[in-house]
N, C-alpha and C positions, 0 to 999 in steps of 0.2 A: 504679712501673713500670718494669720491665728490659726494653730494645730492645738487641734481639740481631739482629747484622749479621748475610747469608750472600757467602759467599765462591766466586766461580772464581778460576779460576788458573793461568799456565800456565807450568813451566816448560821452562828448555832445559838440554836433558842433558848431558852428557858425550860422547858419540857425536851432538853439533849436531839429534839428532829433539828432540822436543817432548812433554812429559804436561802436558794437560790434567786439574784436579783441582776440586773444591767443598768446603769445608769452614764452615763456624763460629767457626775458630780460627782464624786461616790462619797465627798467628806460633804457635801450634805446629806445627800440620800442615807449617809449614817446619825445624820443629827436627827433626820426624822422618825427612820424609828424607831431609833433611841428614846424621843421625845413621842415619840405612843401617833406622831401621824395618818402608816402604813396598817390598817384596815388585818390585814393579813398579821402583820406580828404585835400589835399593836394590847393582848391581851398574853403576850409570850414570853414581858420582856423580864428580864437585864436579856440583852439581848451582846453577841461573839462576836466581833467583825473574826471568820479564820482562812480565809481564802484571797486573795482577789489580784485579777490578768488585768492588764491594761492592754486597747487593743487601739489601732489609728482607723481599721475600720469596723462602720456601726455592720452594716451586715456583717462578719465572722463575726465579731461579741457577740449580735440577736444568735445566728446557729451557735455558738457555742456553750450558750445559756441555753436555745432549749437544747442543746445535746448533755446537759447540761442532768436536765430532768427526762430523761430516760434511763429506761432501767440499762443498762454498757455504761451511764452517764452516772450514775448511784454506782456503778463495782469500778471505774474508773475516778469519782469521786475520792471513794471507801479508800482504794486501790491507795490513787499518787500525793490526794490532796490534802488526804485531812487528822 
């Protein structure tokens, strides 16, 4: 049985802003960011992974990523995650 994990991650960018993302292969996704292959973060390198969570459910991971992009999610991120 193959078990897939889904990850929600937060990067700190060169300008001290944050990028929230989702992936089922965190190691490769971070590598893509570092190599400049993600248009949204290309000009804001270097990047630093500051947080990630693993989920068994793709839906739960996507829901959490969506939450982190809300006003309440920003407050939660700043108080609890970073």
